[in-house]
PDB file of N, CA, C and O in Angstrom:
ATOM      1  N   MET A   1       0.009  57.884  73.301  1.00  0.00           N
ATOM      2  CA  MET A   1       0.095  57.999  71.867  1.00  0.00           C
ATOM      3  C   MET A   1       1.568  58.051  71.476  1.00  0.00           C
ATOM      4  O   MET A   1       2.365  58.754  72.097  1.00  0.00           O
ATOM      5  N   GLU A   2       1.916  57.296  70.438  1.00  0.00           N
ATOM      6  CA  GLU A   2       3.295  57.247  69.971  1.00  0.00           C
ATOM      7  C   GLU A   2       3.618  58.461  69.110  1.00  0.00           C
ATOM      8  O   GLU A   2       2.863  58.802  68.199  1.00  0.00           O
ATOM      9  N   LYS A   3       4.738  59.108  69.400  1.00  0.00           N
ATOM     10  CA  LYS A   3       5.154  60.275  68.625  1.00  0.00           C
ATOM     11  C   LYS A   3       5.864  59.816  67.358  1.00  0.00           C
ATOM     12  O   LYS A   3       6.750  58.963  67.414  1.00  0.00           O
ATOM     13  N   LEU A   4       5.480  60.376  66.222  1.00  0.00           N
ATOM     14  CA  LEU A   4       6.086  60.034  64.952  1.00  0.00           C
ATOM     15  C   LEU A   4       7.261  60.955  64.669  1.00  0.00           C
ATOM     16  O   LEU A   4       7.246  62.130  65.034  1.00  0.00           O
ATOM     17  N   GLU A   5       8.293  60.402  64.004  1.00  0.00           N
ATOM     18  CA  GLU A   5       9.490  61.180  63.696  1.00  0.00           C
ATOM     19  C   GLU A   5       9.279  62.142  62.542  1.00  0.00           C
ATOM     20  O   GLU A   5       9.953  63.170  62.479  1.00  0.00           O
ATOM     21  N   GLY A   6       8.378  61.848  61.639  1.00  0.00           N
ATOM     22  CA  GLY A   6       8.114  62.729  60.515  1.00  0.00           C
ATOM     23  C   GLY A   6       8.994  62.467  59.306  1.00  0.00           C
ATOM     24  O   GLY A   6       9.033  63.274  58.377  1.00  0.00           O
ATOM     25  N   THR A   7       9.703  61.339  59.311  1.00  0.00           N
ATOM     26  CA  THR A   7      10.521  60.964  58.153  1.00  0.00           C
ATOM     27  C   THR A   7      10.097  59.576  57.677  1.00  0.00           C
ATOM     28  O   THR A   7       9.495  58.808  58.427  1.00  0.00           O
ATOM     29  N   THR A   8      10.417  59.268  56.427  1.00  0.00           N
ATOM     30  CA  THR A   8      10.108  57.951  55.895  1.00  0.00           C
ATOM     31  C   THR A   8      11.138  56.940  56.379  1.00  0.00           C
ATOM     32  O   THR A   8      12.166  57.304  56.950  1.00  0.00           O
ATOM     33  N   LEU A   9      10.847  55.669  56.142  1.00  0.00           N
ATOM     34  CA  LEU A   9      11.793  54.621  56.503  1.00  0.00           C
ATOM     35  C   LEU A   9      13.038  54.736  55.636  1.00  0.00           C
ATOM     36  O   LEU A   9      12.982  55.230  54.510  1.00  0.00           O
ATOM     37  N   ASN A  10      14.151  54.276  56.171  1.00  0.00           N
ATOM     38  CA  ASN A  10      15.388  54.251  55.406  1.00  0.00           C
ATOM     39  C   ASN A  10      15.365  52.991  54.546  1.00  0.00           C
ATOM     40  O   ASN A  10      15.640  51.895  55.035  1.00  0.00           O
ATOM     41  N   ILE A  11      15.039  53.149  53.273  1.00  0.00           N
ATOM     42  CA  ILE A  11      14.858  52.021  52.366  1.00  0.00           C
ATOM     43  C   ILE A  11      16.145  51.226  52.204  1.00  0.00           C
ATOM     44  O   ILE A  11      16.108  49.997  52.139  1.00  0.00           O
ATOM     45  N   VAL A  12      17.273  51.906  52.140  1.00  0.00           N
ATOM     46  CA  VAL A  12      18.546  51.228  51.927  1.00  0.00           C
ATOM     47  C   VAL A  12      18.845  50.284  53.083  1.00  0.00           C
ATOM     48  O   VAL A  12      19.187  49.124  52.855  1.00  0.00           O
ATOM     49  N   ASN A  13      18.725  50.758  54.314  1.00  0.00           N
ATOM     50  CA  ASN A  13      18.994  49.909  55.479  1.00  0.00           C
ATOM     51  C   ASN A  13      18.015  48.746  55.551  1.00  0.00           C
ATOM     52  O   ASN A  13      18.396  47.630  55.904  1.00  0.00           O
ATOM     53  N   GLU A  14      16.765  49.001  55.222  1.00  0.00           N
ATOM     54  CA  GLU A  14      15.757  47.938  55.235  1.00  0.00           C
ATOM     55  C   GLU A  14      16.098  46.862  54.200  1.00  0.00           C
ATOM     56  O   GLU A  14      15.965  45.671  54.482  1.00  0.00           O
ATOM     57  N   ASN A  15      16.534  47.268  53.008  1.00  0.00           N
ATOM     58  CA  ASN A  15      16.916  46.311  51.972  1.00  0.00           C
ATOM     59  C   ASN A  15      18.147  45.502  52.385  1.00  0.00           C
ATOM     60  O   ASN A  15      18.215  44.301  52.123  1.00  0.00           O
ATOM     61  N   ILE A  16      19.107  46.146  53.021  1.00  0.00           N
ATOM     62  CA  ILE A  16      20.307  45.444  53.481  1.00  0.00           C
ATOM     63  C   ILE A  16      19.948  44.416  54.545  1.00  0.00           C
ATOM     64  O   ILE A  16      20.487  43.309  54.542  1.00  0.00           O
ATOM     65  N   GLU A  17      19.052  44.765  55.446  1.00  0.00           N
ATOM     66  CA  GLU A  17      18.616  43.815  56.479  1.00  0.00           C
ATOM     67  C   GLU A  17      17.926  42.606  55.857  1.00  0.00           C
ATOM     68  O   GLU A  17      18.130  41.479  56.307  1.00  0.00           O
ATOM     69  N   GLN A  18      17.108  42.829  54.824  1.00  0.00           N
ATOM     70  CA  GLN A  18      16.456  41.722  54.125  1.00  0.00           C
ATOM     71  C   GLN A  18      17.494  40.825  53.454  1.00  0.00           C
ATOM     72  O   GLN A  18      17.383  39.600  53.503  1.00  0.00           O
ATOM     73  N   LEU A  19      18.509  41.437  52.826  1.00  0.00           N
ATOM     74  CA  LEU A  19      19.574  40.647  52.208  1.00  0.00           C
ATOM     75  C   LEU A  19      20.327  39.820  53.250  1.00  0.00           C
ATOM     76  O   LEU A  19      20.685  38.672  52.987  1.00  0.00           O
ATOM     77  N   LYS A  20      20.570  40.395  54.434  1.00  0.00           N
ATOM     78  CA  LYS A  20      21.261  39.663  55.499  1.00  0.00           C
ATOM     79  C   LYS A  20      20.473  38.435  55.917  1.00  0.00           C
ATOM     80  O   LYS A  20      21.055  37.390  56.209  1.00  0.00           O
ATOM     81  N   LYS A  21      19.136  38.556  55.949  1.00  0.00           N
ATOM     82  CA  LYS A  21      18.297  37.414  56.329  1.00  0.00           C
ATOM     83  C   LYS A  21      18.335  36.328  55.263  1.00  0.00           C
ATOM     84  O   LYS A  21      18.383  35.142  55.588  1.00  0.00           O
ATOM     85  N   ILE A  22      18.315  36.723  53.994  1.00  0.00           N
ATOM     86  CA  ILE A  22      18.251  35.760  52.897  1.00  0.00           C
ATOM     87  C   ILE A  22      19.624  35.187  52.560  1.00  0.00           C
ATOM     88  O   ILE A  22      19.753  33.985  52.326  1.00  0.00           O
ATOM     89  N   PHE A  23      20.657  36.041  52.532  1.00  0.00           N
ATOM     90  CA  PHE A  23      22.013  35.633  52.143  1.00  0.00           C
ATOM     91  C   PHE A  23      23.030  36.035  53.207  1.00  0.00           C
ATOM     92  O   PHE A  23      23.849  36.920  52.957  1.00  0.00           O
ATOM     93  N   PRO A  24      23.005  35.417  54.378  1.00  0.00           N
ATOM     94  CA  PRO A  24      23.963  35.813  55.423  1.00  0.00           C
ATOM     95  C   PRO A  24      25.415  35.557  55.022  1.00  0.00           C
ATOM     96  O   PRO A  24      26.322  36.216  55.530  1.00  0.00           O
ATOM     97  N   GLU A  25      25.642  34.601  54.109  1.00  0.00           N
ATOM     98  CA  GLU A  25      27.002  34.299  53.674  1.00  0.00           C
ATOM     99  C   GLU A  25      27.603  35.409  52.811  1.00  0.00           C
ATOM    100  O   GLU A  25      28.807  35.405  52.556  1.00  0.00           O
ATOM    101  N   ALA A  26      26.799  36.340  52.368  1.00  0.00           N
ATOM    102  CA  ALA A  26      27.274  37.429  51.509  1.00  0.00           C
ATOM    103  C   ALA A  26      27.743  38.644  52.315  1.00  0.00           C
ATOM    104  O   ALA A  26      28.047  39.689  51.739  1.00  0.00           O
ATOM    105  N   PHE A  27      27.803  38.512  53.639  1.00  0.00           N
ATOM    106  CA  PHE A  27      28.212  39.636  54.488  1.00  0.00           C
ATOM    107  C   PHE A  27      29.443  39.262  55.289  1.00  0.00           C
ATOM    108  O   PHE A  27      29.495  38.207  55.922  1.00  0.00           O
ATOM    109  N   THR A  28      30.440  40.146  55.255  1.00  0.00           N
ATOM    110  CA  THR A  28      31.639  39.977  56.068  1.00  0.00           C
ATOM    111  C   THR A  28      31.910  41.282  56.792  1.00  0.00           C
ATOM    112  O   THR A  28      31.997  42.342  56.172  1.00  0.00           O
ATOM    113  N   GLU A  29      32.040  41.198  58.094  1.00  0.00           N
ATOM    114  CA  GLU A  29      32.296  42.357  58.944  1.00  0.00           C
ATOM    115  C   GLU A  29      31.266  43.463  58.730  1.00  0.00           C
ATOM    116  O   GLU A  29      31.607  44.645  58.779  1.00  0.00           O
ATOM    117  N   GLY A  30      30.018  43.089  58.494  1.00  0.00           N
ATOM    118  CA  GLY A  30      28.938  44.049  58.338  1.00  0.00           C
ATOM    119  C   GLY A  30      28.818  44.662  56.957  1.00  0.00           C
ATOM    120  O   GLY A  30      27.925  45.476  56.724  1.00  0.00           O
ATOM    121  N   ASN A  31      29.696  44.290  56.034  1.00  0.00           N
ATOM    122  CA  ASN A  31      29.664  44.831  54.677  1.00  0.00           C
ATOM    123  C   ASN A  31      29.256  43.749  53.684  1.00  0.00           C
ATOM    124  O   ASN A  31      29.456  42.559  53.926  1.00  0.00           O
ATOM    125  N   ILE A  32      28.689  44.174  52.576  1.00  0.00           N
ATOM    126  CA  ILE A  32      28.268  43.239  51.543  1.00  0.00           C
ATOM    127  C   ILE A  32      29.478  42.811  50.723  1.00  0.00           C
ATOM    128  O   ILE A  32      30.228  43.645  50.216  1.00  0.00           O
ATOM    129  N   ASP A  33      29.659  41.500  50.602  1.00  0.00           N
ATOM    130  CA  ASP A  33      30.671  40.930  49.713  1.00  0.00           C
ATOM    131  C   ASP A  33      29.943  40.596  48.414  1.00  0.00           C
ATOM    132  O   ASP A  33      29.300  39.551  48.308  1.00  0.00           O
ATOM    133  N   PHE A  34      30.045  41.486  47.428  1.00  0.00           N
ATOM    134  CA  PHE A  34      29.273  41.338  46.196  1.00  0.00           C
ATOM    135  C   PHE A  34      29.666  40.093  45.415  1.00  0.00           C
ATOM    136  O   PHE A  34      28.822  39.504  44.740  1.00  0.00           O
ATOM    137  N   ASP A  35      30.913  39.681  45.490  1.00  0.00           N
ATOM    138  CA  ASP A  35      31.310  38.449  44.814  1.00  0.00           C
ATOM    139  C   ASP A  35      30.626  37.242  45.444  1.00  0.00           C
ATOM    140  O   ASP A  35      30.176  36.345  44.731  1.00  0.00           O
ATOM    141  N   ALA A  36      30.543  37.211  46.779  1.00  0.00           N
ATOM    142  CA  ALA A  36      29.849  36.112  47.460  1.00  0.00           C
ATOM    143  C   ALA A  36      28.353  36.140  47.154  1.00  0.00           C
ATOM    144  O   ALA A  36      27.728  35.089  47.018  1.00  0.00           O
ATOM    145  N   LEU A  37      27.781  37.332  47.047  1.00  0.00           N
ATOM    146  CA  LEU A  37      26.370  37.454  46.705  1.00  0.00           C
ATOM    147  C   LEU A  37      26.110  36.924  45.298  1.00  0.00           C
ATOM    148  O   LEU A  37      25.131  36.213  45.067  1.00  0.00           O
ATOM    149  N   LYS A  38      26.991  37.271  44.357  1.00  0.00           N
ATOM    150  CA  LYS A  38      26.861  36.763  42.986  1.00  0.00           C
ATOM    151  C   LYS A  38      26.923  35.238  42.964  1.00  0.00           C
ATOM    152  O   LYS A  38      26.149  34.594  42.256  1.00  0.00           O
ATOM    153  N   GLU A  39      27.846  34.656  43.741  1.00  0.00           N
ATOM    154  CA  GLU A  39      27.964  33.200  43.802  1.00  0.00           C
ATOM    155  C   GLU A  39      26.698  32.580  44.376  1.00  0.00           C
ATOM    156  O   GLU A  39      26.253  31.534  43.902  1.00  0.00           O
ATOM    157  N   SER A  40      26.115  33.210  45.387  1.00  0.00           N
ATOM    158  CA  SER A  40      24.877  32.712  45.983  1.00  0.00           C
ATOM    159  C   SER A  40      23.721  32.742  44.989  1.00  0.00           C
ATOM    160  O   SER A  40      22.807  31.920  45.051  1.00  0.00           O
ATOM    161  N   LEU A  41      23.779  33.697  44.081  1.00  0.00           N
ATOM    162  CA  LEU A  41      22.718  33.844  43.080  1.00  0.00           C
ATOM    163  C   LEU A  41      22.999  33.022  41.824  1.00  0.00           C
ATOM    164  O   LEU A  41      22.215  33.075  40.876  1.00  0.00           O
ATOM    165  N   GLY A  42      24.087  32.270  41.793  1.00  0.00           N
ATOM    166  CA  GLY A  42      24.379  31.406  40.672  1.00  0.00           C
ATOM    167  C   GLY A  42      25.249  32.036  39.604  1.00  0.00           C
ATOM    168  O   GLY A  42      25.438  31.446  38.540  1.00  0.00           O
ATOM    169  N   GLU A  43      25.788  33.230  39.864  1.00  0.00           N
ATOM    170  CA  GLU A  43      26.670  33.933  38.924  1.00  0.00           C
ATOM    171  C   GLU A  43      26.061  34.016  37.533  1.00  0.00           C
ATOM    172  O   GLU A  43      26.680  33.606  36.551  1.00  0.00           O
ATOM    173  N   PHE A  44      24.856  34.546  37.452  1.00  0.00           N
ATOM    174  CA  PHE A  44      24.185  34.722  36.175  1.00  0.00           C
ATOM    175  C   PHE A  44      24.473  36.085  35.558  1.00  0.00           C
ATOM    176  O   PHE A  44      23.727  36.531  34.686  1.00  0.00           O
ATOM    177  N   VAL A  45      25.519  36.742  35.982  1.00  0.00           N
ATOM    178  CA  VAL A  45      25.857  38.070  35.494  1.00  0.00           C
ATOM    179  C   VAL A  45      26.509  37.954  34.124  1.00  0.00           C
ATOM    180  O   VAL A  45      27.455  37.189  33.942  1.00  0.00           O
ATOM    181  N   ASP A  46      26.007  38.703  33.178  1.00  0.00           N
ATOM    182  CA  ASP A  46      26.570  38.722  31.830  1.00  0.00           C
ATOM    183  C   ASP A  46      27.841  39.564  31.857  1.00  0.00           C
ATOM    184  O   ASP A  46      27.797  40.739  32.221  1.00  0.00           O
ATOM    185  N   GLY A  47      28.954  38.982  31.480  1.00  0.00           N
ATOM    186  CA  GLY A  47      30.230  39.677  31.524  1.00  0.00           C
ATOM    187  C   GLY A  47      30.426  40.680  30.403  1.00  0.00           C
ATOM    188  O   GLY A  47      31.367  41.472  30.449  1.00  0.00           O
ATOM    189  N   LYS A  48      29.568  40.668  29.406  1.00  0.00           N
ATOM    190  CA  LYS A  48      29.719  41.588  28.283  1.00  0.00           C
ATOM    191  C   LYS A  48      29.323  43.001  28.689  1.00  0.00           C
ATOM    192  O   LYS A  48      28.387  43.196  29.464  1.00  0.00           O
ATOM    193  N   LYS A  49      30.032  43.963  28.169  1.00  0.00           N
ATOM    194  CA  LYS A  49      29.719  45.367  28.457  1.00  0.00           C
ATOM    195  C   LYS A  49      28.515  45.842  27.660  1.00  0.00           C
ATOM    196  O   LYS A  49      27.771  46.710  28.116  1.00  0.00           O
ATOM    197  N   GLU A  50      28.320  45.280  26.476  1.00  0.00           N
ATOM    198  CA  GLU A  50      27.274  45.762  25.592  1.00  0.00           C
ATOM    199  C   GLU A  50      25.978  44.981  25.817  1.00  0.00           C
ATOM    200  O   GLU A  50      25.938  43.767  25.616  1.00  0.00           O
ATOM    201  N   ARG A  51      24.936  45.670  26.229  1.00  0.00           N
ATOM    202  CA  ARG A  51      23.613  45.080  26.375  1.00  0.00           C
ATOM    203  C   ARG A  51      22.578  46.187  26.397  1.00  0.00           C
ATOM    204  O   ARG A  51      22.925  47.360  26.539  1.00  0.00           O
ATOM    205  N   TYR A  52      21.330  45.834  26.260  1.00  0.00           N
ATOM    206  CA  TYR A  52      20.248  46.808  26.206  1.00  0.00           C
ATOM    207  C   TYR A  52      20.109  47.518  27.547  1.00  0.00           C
ATOM    208  O   TYR A  52      20.181  46.886  28.602  1.00  0.00           O
ATOM    209  N   SER A  53      19.912  48.819  27.504  1.00  0.00           N
ATOM    210  CA  SER A  53      19.650  49.578  28.733  1.00  0.00           C
ATOM    211  C   SER A  53      18.815  50.810  28.392  1.00  0.00           C
ATOM    212  O   SER A  53      18.823  51.294  27.260  1.00  0.00           O
ATOM    213  N   PHE A  54      18.116  51.289  29.367  1.00  0.00           N
ATOM    214  CA  PHE A  54      17.264  52.460  29.216  1.00  0.00           C
ATOM    215  C   PHE A  54      17.841  53.552  30.107  1.00  0.00           C
ATOM    216  O   PHE A  54      17.670  53.514  31.326  1.00  0.00           O
ATOM    217  N   ASN A  55      18.516  54.514  29.512  1.00  0.00           N
ATOM    218  CA  ASN A  55      19.197  55.555  30.280  1.00  0.00           C
ATOM    219  C   ASN A  55      18.758  56.943  29.836  1.00  0.00           C
ATOM    220  O   ASN A  55      18.306  57.138  28.708  1.00  0.00           O
ATOM    221  N   TRP A  56      18.897  57.894  30.737  1.00  0.00           N
ATOM    222  CA  TRP A  56      18.656  59.283  30.432  1.00  0.00           C
ATOM    223  C   TRP A  56      19.501  60.128  31.381  1.00  0.00           C
ATOM    224  O   TRP A  56      19.943  59.652  32.426  1.00  0.00           O
ATOM    225  N   HIS A  57      19.714  61.361  31.010  1.00  0.00           N
ATOM    226  CA  HIS A  57      20.505  62.268  31.836  1.00  0.00           C
ATOM    227  C   HIS A  57      19.803  62.458  33.192  1.00  0.00           C
ATOM    228  O   HIS A  57      18.624  62.810  33.233  1.00  0.00           O
ATOM    229  N   GLY A  58      20.511  62.230  34.275  1.00  0.00           N
ATOM    230  CA  GLY A  58      19.964  62.407  35.612  1.00  0.00           C
ATOM    231  C   GLY A  58      19.367  61.144  36.211  1.00  0.00           C
ATOM    232  O   GLY A  58      18.827  61.201  37.316  1.00  0.00           O
ATOM    233  N   LYS A  59      19.440  59.999  35.525  1.00  0.00           N
ATOM    234  CA  LYS A  59      18.847  58.763  36.033  1.00  0.00           C
ATOM    235  C   LYS A  59      19.487  58.340  37.353  1.00  0.00           C
ATOM    236  O   LYS A  59      18.773  57.997  38.294  1.00  0.00           O
ATOM    237  N   SER A  60      20.801  58.357  37.442  1.00  0.00           N
ATOM    238  CA  SER A  60      21.467  57.941  38.682  1.00  0.00           C
ATOM    239  C   SER A  60      21.153  58.902  39.819  1.00  0.00           C
ATOM    240  O   SER A  60      21.013  58.473  40.964  1.00  0.00           O
ATOM    241  N   ASP A  61      21.039  60.198  39.526  1.00  0.00           N
ATOM    242  CA  ASP A  61      20.651  61.162  40.562  1.00  0.00           C
ATOM    243  C   ASP A  61      19.229  60.915  41.042  1.00  0.00           C
ATOM    244  O   ASP A  61      18.941  61.040  42.233  1.00  0.00           O
ATOM    245  N   ALA A  62      18.336  60.561  40.114  1.00  0.00           N
ATOM    246  CA  ALA A  62      16.948  60.275  40.480  1.00  0.00           C
ATOM    247  C   ALA A  62      16.870  59.049  41.380  1.00  0.00           C
ATOM    248  O   ALA A  62      16.101  59.043  42.341  1.00  0.00           O
ATOM    249  N   LYS A  63      17.654  58.004  41.089  1.00  0.00           N
ATOM    250  CA  LYS A  63      17.676  56.811  41.935  1.00  0.00           C
ATOM    251  C   LYS A  63      18.190  57.143  43.333  1.00  0.00           C
ATOM    252  O   LYS A  63      17.630  56.700  44.336  1.00  0.00           O
ATOM    253  N   ARG A  64      19.260  57.926  43.381  1.00  0.00           N
ATOM    254  CA  ARG A  64      19.848  58.312  44.668  1.00  0.00           C
ATOM    255  C   ARG A  64      18.858  59.152  45.481  1.00  0.00           C
ATOM    256  O   ARG A  64      18.723  58.954  46.689  1.00  0.00           O
ATOM    257  N   LEU A  65      18.163  60.090  44.822  1.00  0.00           N
ATOM    258  CA  LEU A  65      17.193  60.946  45.488  1.00  0.00           C
ATOM    259  C   LEU A  65      15.992  60.142  46.007  1.00  0.00           C
ATOM    260  O   LEU A  65      15.453  60.441  47.073  1.00  0.00           O
ATOM    261  N   ALA A  66      15.582  59.127  45.250  1.00  0.00           N
ATOM    262  CA  ALA A  66      14.438  58.311  45.657  1.00  0.00           C
ATOM    263  C   ALA A  66      14.724  57.510  46.922  1.00  0.00           C
ATOM    264  O   ALA A  66      13.790  57.114  47.620  1.00  0.00           O
ATOM    265  N   GLN A  67      15.987  57.266  47.230  1.00  0.00           N
ATOM    266  CA  GLN A  67      16.346  56.486  48.409  1.00  0.00           C
ATOM    267  C   GLN A  67      16.549  57.335  49.662  1.00  0.00           C
ATOM    268  O   GLN A  67      16.726  56.788  50.751  1.00  0.00           O
ATOM    269  N   LEU A  68      16.527  58.647  49.529  1.00  0.00           N
ATOM    270  CA  LEU A  68      16.685  59.519  50.695  1.00  0.00           C
ATOM    271  C   LEU A  68      15.407  59.535  51.524  1.00  0.00           C
ATOM    272  O   LEU A  68      14.310  59.497  50.965  1.00  0.00           O
ATOM    273  N   PRO A  69      15.531  59.589  52.853  1.00  0.00           N
ATOM    274  CA  PRO A  69      14.335  59.688  53.689  1.00  0.00           C
ATOM    275  C   PRO A  69      13.602  61.003  53.417  1.00  0.00           C
ATOM    276  O   PRO A  69      14.231  62.036  53.187  1.00  0.00           O
ATOM    277  N   SER A  70      12.287  60.958  53.446  1.00  0.00           N
ATOM    278  CA  SER A  70      11.456  62.124  53.176  1.00  0.00           C
ATOM    279  C   SER A  70      10.950  62.729  54.473  1.00  0.00           C
ATOM    280  O   SER A  70      10.661  62.012  55.431  1.00  0.00           O
ATOM    281  N   THR A  71      10.846  64.037  54.500  1.00  0.00           N
ATOM    282  CA  THR A  71      10.281  64.714  55.675  1.00  0.00           C
ATOM    283  C   THR A  71       8.949  65.364  55.338  1.00  0.00           C
ATOM    284  O   THR A  71       8.372  66.065  56.169  1.00  0.00           O
ATOM    285  N   GLY A  72       8.458  65.138  54.130  1.00  0.00           N
ATOM    286  CA  GLY A  72       7.189  65.719  53.701  1.00  0.00           C
ATOM    287  C   GLY A  72       6.004  65.038  54.372  1.00  0.00           C
ATOM    288  O   GLY A  72       6.089  63.877  54.774  1.00  0.00           O
ATOM    289  N   THR A  73       4.916  65.758  54.488  1.00  0.00           N
ATOM    290  CA  THR A  73       3.707  65.231  55.086  1.00  0.00           C
ATOM    291  C   THR A  73       2.531  65.475  54.158  1.00  0.00           C
ATOM    292  O   THR A  73       2.368  66.568  53.617  1.00  0.00           O
ATOM    293  N   LEU A  74       1.717  64.449  53.980  1.00  0.00           N
ATOM    294  CA  LEU A  74       0.489  64.605  53.203  1.00  0.00           C
ATOM    295  C   LEU A  74      -0.625  65.005  54.148  1.00  0.00           C
ATOM    296  O   LEU A  74      -0.790  64.405  55.211  1.00  0.00           O
ATOM    297  N   ARG A  75      -1.378  66.003  53.772  1.00  0.00           N
ATOM    298  CA  ARG A  75      -2.499  66.456  54.589  1.00  0.00           C
ATOM    299  C   ARG A  75      -3.762  66.373  53.758  1.00  0.00           C
ATOM    300  O   ARG A  75      -3.739  66.664  52.562  1.00  0.00           O
ATOM    301  N   PRO A  76      -4.868  65.978  54.378  1.00  0.00           N
ATOM    302  CA  PRO A  76      -6.119  65.910  53.622  1.00  0.00           C
ATOM    303  C   PRO A  76      -6.583  67.298  53.206  1.00  0.00           C
ATOM    304  O   PRO A  76      -6.427  68.265  53.951  1.00  0.00           O
ATOM    305  N   LYS A  77      -7.148  67.386  52.023  1.00  0.00           N
ATOM    306  CA  LYS A  77      -7.653  68.647  51.515  1.00  0.00           C
ATOM    307  C   LYS A  77      -8.995  68.940  52.164  1.00  0.00           C
ATOM    308  O   LYS A  77      -9.899  68.106  52.134  1.00  0.00           O
ATOM    309  N   SER A  78      -9.126  70.118  52.748  1.00  0.00           N
ATOM    310  CA  SER A  78     -10.398  70.481  53.378  1.00  0.00           C
ATOM    311  C   SER A  78     -11.367  70.995  52.326  1.00  0.00           C
ATOM    312  O   SER A  78     -10.951  71.584  51.328  1.00  0.00           O
ATOM    313  N   ARG A  79     -12.636  70.777  52.543  1.00  0.00           N
ATOM    314  CA  ARG A  79     -13.656  71.182  51.563  1.00  0.00           C
ATOM    315  C   ARG A  79     -14.115  72.575  51.780  1.00  0.00           C
ATOM    316  O   ARG A  79     -14.969  73.066  51.043  1.00  0.00           O
TER     317      ARG A  79
END
């Protein structure tokens, strides 16, 4: 039987690996070259600072927290 580590997958590393498979030209020395990635995507980035966005206090912290590996375990409720 395989022993489980008890943590979730590292979403960030998994996403980076997927990007490496799709856009290998956007990586130099193991790091993402965001300018090369933008060029690969056709440079559809709007240069204007003003645009619609949905923000609230703590949004960036919530995004950062959602990407951390979890050590929680779900257990079935006994009757």
